[in-house]
N, C-alpha and C positions, 0 to 999 in steps of 0.2 A: 763529396765532390759529385757532381753530375757527370755521365759520360762525356757530355758536350765540353765540360771543363777540363776534365782530364785528357780528351784528344787536344784541346787548345794547349795544354800545358806540355805535352809530349811534342806538338808542332813547334812550340816557342822554343823548348830544348833543342831541337833539330836546328832551328834557324840561328840559335847561339851557337852550337857546334860548327854551323857553317860558317860563322864569322870568326871562329877560332880555326878554321880549316881542319877540322877533325870530320874526315868523311866517313869514317867507320862510325863515328856516333850520330851523325846525321842521318845514316842509313838504319841504324837501330832505332832511333827515335821515330822516324818516318814509319817503320814496320809496327812499332807499338801503338802508334796513333791509329793505324789501318786495324790493328788487332782490337783496339777499344771500339772503334765504329763497328766493325763487323760483330763483335759480341754483343753490343747493343742492337744492332740490327737482328741478329739471329734471335734475341729474346722477344722480339715483338712478333715473330712468326709462329702460326699456331703449332708447327713441330719444327724444332731447328733442324737443319740440313746436316751440320757438322760440328765438331769441336776441336780443340787443339790449340797450340800456340800461335804466334805472329806468322811463322813461315808456313804452318799448316794452313793457316785461313788464306794467305796469299796463294798457295797452292790450289785451294778448292776453287778460289775466284777464277783463276786462270784456266781452270779445266772446266769450268761450269758455262757451258754454251748459252745459258739464260742471261748473263751478263753481256754487254756489247762489247764489241772486239777492242774498243780503245781502253775499257776497264781491265780486260782480261791480258791486254798487253802491258798496261801499266804494272798490273800485279806481278806479271812476270819479269819485267825490269827490275822491280823492287826484290825479288826473289833471288835473282842472279847472284851468285857469291861474288866478293871482292876479287877473289883469285882469277876470276874471268872476266874482269873490269874492261880487258882490250879486246874483248870479243862481244858480238851482238848476242842477245839482248841486255845491255847493261845501261842503267839510267844515270844520266849526268845531273839528273834534278829529281832526287828522291822525294823531295817536300812536294813538287809540283805532282809527282805521281801519287803520292799519299793523298794530296788535296783532290786531286780528280776521282779516286775510289772513293774518299769519303764524302764527296758532293754527291755522288751517285748512291751510296748507301743512304744519303739523308734525303734524297729525293723520292726514294723508294719507301712506300708505307709509313709516312709521317715523321720521317727524321730521326736523327740520332740525339 
């Protein structure tokens, strides 16, 4: 499967979990979709900036000032633990945050 197909598969799983009201699974799938997009984006760079799992990718995005502020904020919301959901910054729409990050990565250097 292509990276784009895998990303869409994760986003579809997130949407299905949202229909089932399984908020934890929605967040996990959204994070995995971002990790897949980030991995594909990093593979296109002459020298990858970082490695790691989905949470590591989100942490790097939120700390990297070369990313626009809305992208860094979306990464921060997605990486905030569920145990802190009543505190800012916690996303109420992890799929939208994932799509925002993925769209940015796709528009940078030829797409995902």
